[in-house]
Steps between C-alpha positions, in 0.01 A plus 500: 500500500463301819151384434325419174176703460204266451207547276198659667184329390254771616350753270620803696338847432841598348488216267147573382568870446821397290311256298221731408750777412720254291190355322368850420841631368571181303160507349536850378864452401487173324132424427546130564254253365489173697350171370489149661407593845282185519829302533584675832410312841261712707653330823796301625850532387632531135814631332468784258765437244535792248720556196757759576602762250495826736568619843122603515375145450470428875230770540266325242448225767227728640302428181515129551344486833341743748658299792828620642789348315863439628823508307878493547707821471881566511620501869677843452172671505474421873822697579268799548276414803208715386503356151542146617207539735277639237569237229470226770144620569449500110570131494872499411766275668869512425710285280883494476580504137797318344473182725225240612304664775346243707340754747315656206366172382391421854321850511344423173386150605352649823292739294350217300443285801309785669270488191608822330602580145862533418659674195797335356672583153597154364735650251706645794611835357369738221529343164461631146313379189195297424615166627464376854823329572619238747327550818631463858352213706409713798127520423472131441697405803271726720191356339627150568573593869157677564255361237444854372413524129690741278328761300694620184451875424608650155572865522553679178576871442718577820812464293398798326378682809813453687788336281825390644707812613197736535478680827112571498219342325320666213138456383440181293222257438542172693308176468489233773399153417443247797552145366385170603619372842790254517416251777772426761679188449414215731717204623374155574371459853711687748808487298666833392421610137760363270719747326370387151147603600633847614675528155190390317288766698760762401463399130118522525535841656732621224254385234195659684705824553595515144141452396394787734771727387434443132135573554587817682729617228242421243244695672730785533581529133132437382329810372 
């Protein structure tokens, strides 16, 4: 790839049609119930940080905000020019897996500096079980660089809808709980944010994400 596709901030007609179609399909297929929308900023940049138990988790970002969201996707998807152009218009930008990708981080930072929402899974890859494990520091690092708050999102039920190894999703009830914002770490004066504050923010995010996920799981199992 000679040039990295860059996120398109415009809500194109194609994006609007796709969003409506996915929203309708997901609503019929998963019957999601969403709580905590009062924690979502109505303007300015913020980082959506969901739990990650299934490949369909990313699509539930449309239930967090009506604004166009942006997210990283594996760079191999851009090998097909038509597919690459389509998912770029949907808000995706490529990341090289298996190594630190400075370009992807720069694109993510550019999204936030442009005042747009970014979806970033702090667990990195799909996990299993009820416990939110150690988180990567990418969300806290980007928050420190841009001042964007982090919004934890617990998603329960997608592990039943599309468990690891499944090729297609199946109907299942899903609960989405949006937790309280985790503010961006702030350094003193113009100094860079110390690593200890980034680590502390990551710890706070883990706590809030666990709380949101536990609530989502509890609502899912309630009669």
